[in-house]
N, C-alpha and C positions, 0 to 999 in steps of 0.2 A: 351174724350170719356165719354159718358153718363153712361155706365156700371161701369166704374172705379169710377166715382163720386158717384153713388148709393151705391157701396160697401163701400167706405170711410164713407159716411153718416151713413150707417147701423152700421159700426164698431165703430165709434167715437161719434155719437150723442146719447149717453145713459144717462139716469138719474143716473146710477151708474155702476160701474164694479168692478169685483173681479178677481184678478189674483192669481193663486195658483202655487207656485214653490215648490221645494223639501223641503226647510227649511224656506220659507217665504210665507206670504199671504199679498197682497196689496189690499186695499179697497179704492175706490174713491167715494166720495160724501156720506159719512155716516153723520148722524146727531149728534149722541152722543155716548160716551163710557159708557155703562151701568155697566159692571162688568169687573174686571181685577184681574186675579190671575196667578200663575205659570202654571196652568193646563187648564184655560179657560178664554177666552176674549169674551165678548158679546157686539155687536154694534147695535145701533138703526138706521135702514134705514128709508126711508120715510113711507113705508107701511108694514114693517116686521122687524124682528131682524135676525142678523147673529151671530152664535156662532162658534168660532174657538177653537177647543179642541186639547190638546197635552201635551207635557212636556217641561219644561224650557222655557215657552213662555215669550217674552219680547217685548216691543214696541221700535223699532229702530228709527222710524220717525213718528211724529204726527203733523199734521197741521190742519187747520180749516176743510178741507174736505177730507184729505188724512191720511191714517194710514198704516204703514208697520210693520207687526208682524213677529218676528223671533222665531224659536224654532223647536222642533220635532213636526211637524203637523200631527195629527192623523185623524182629520176630520173637515170639514167646513159644517155647516148645517144651513138651513133657518128655523126660528121658527116663 
């Protein structure tokens, strides 16, 4: 079905994506880790920065283009 293919293409053909869960934030296709502390983590994306703010933040998984952040997430903002 053409509609299903278009939906899949729209959902998965992204330059980046960010999933926000209760105690986790998953970012795909970030360029660099700019700042890391227990209360804030800042990532460089291609055209902007993403800041994750909260408490007891830690990096659970970090690969070349993927990062999984755990903690009490208070906000995620584009800068």
